[in-house]
N, C-alpha and C positions, 0 to 999 in steps of 0.2 A: 714245895706244892707244884702240881703243874699250874699255868698262866689261867687257863680255862677253870680249874676246878676253883681257884683262889676267887676270881671275878663273881663267879657265882656263891663263892661261902660269903663274899662280903656284898652280896646282894647289887651288884653292879647288874646281873642279867639275870632273868627269871629260871633258865634253865641253862645246865650247863651246856646242853645242845646247842643253844643261841650263843653263847659265850666262845664255844670253840668254832662256830662259824664265822662269827664279827671278827676274831684272831687269823681264821683263814684269808678273810678278805681285806687285812690289812690296816682294821682300826682299832688295831693295840699296838702299841711298840713298847718296849723294856729299854732304858738308857737308850731312848733315839733308833733301834736298831727295831725292822721288822720279823715277827717271829712267827714260828709255829705253836699252835694248841700246846704240845707236849712241852715246851722251853718250861722248866724249873724257877719259882721265882726266889728271891731270898730278899732277907731283910735289908733295909736302905736302898732298895733297887727302885727306879723312878720310872710309873707306867705313864700313859699317856692313851688315854681311852676318847674315841671320839663315838659321841653315843648322841643322836638328835639334834645334830647339828653343834654339839658343843664339845670342846676337847678341854675334857679332865683331867688335870696333873695330878698324880696320887704319889704319894711314896709308900712305901711298905713299911709297914713297923713290925709286925709280927705274921707267924702264919697261924692262920686257926687251924683246929682239930677237926672240926665240920662247920658246915652252915651257922651264922650266927644269928641271933635276932637284930634286930634294928636299931637298938638302943645301945648294942656292942660294938658294932662298925667300927666306931671311931680309937676303939684299942688296937685294930689291926692296921689301919690305913690315914696318912694325913693327907688331906683334900689341900694342894695348893692352886686351884684351879682361879687364875684373877678375875674380878667382877665384870670385865669390858667383853667376856666369854657369855656372860647370861643377860649383856644387856644387847650383844648381839640376837640375840633369841627374839629381844623383845620388838625390836626392827623388823625381823621376818616374821611375827604374828599380825603387826599392823600393815604390813604387806600384804598380808593375806584377805584381810578383811575386804581389800579392792578387789580382789579378784574372783569371777563369776567361772562357776564351772561349766563346762560345756555341756549343750543339753537342757539348760534350763530355759530356754528362749531370748524370748527381745528384753532388754534392759527395762524396767521401770520408768517413769517418767522423773521419779527421785535419783535413781540410777545414774540416767542420763546426766540428770543437773549435777550429782558427785563427780560425774568423770569430767564435764564442763568444765568444772570450777578446778578440779586437781590440774587439768591441763592449763588454763589460765595462770594457777598460782607458778607454774614451772618457766611459766616464759617470762 
């Protein structure tokens, strides 16, 4: 089965086209090699899928005939992603809380105090 179709079948991407674009951009590796969307995937292949700033490490266990339900995904892949990868996203989320979008105007008094408190802690 093609890698883009496999990733769509095991529900890592919503559409097959989105999966193909991710493979073309180099966000998917098979056994450590950057590949094309037409690359065939076989059982026991090691996949590295970068999605939402997380590097998912997967092992192909079996090839599905078509798209499977969410409860059946574990039959076809084994997720070996380390917990540190998910902890990294928690850190990114907390960093975004202190980020103000451009065009929101001047910081409020509370925002200014938070910024000053953050700068005082780092010194």
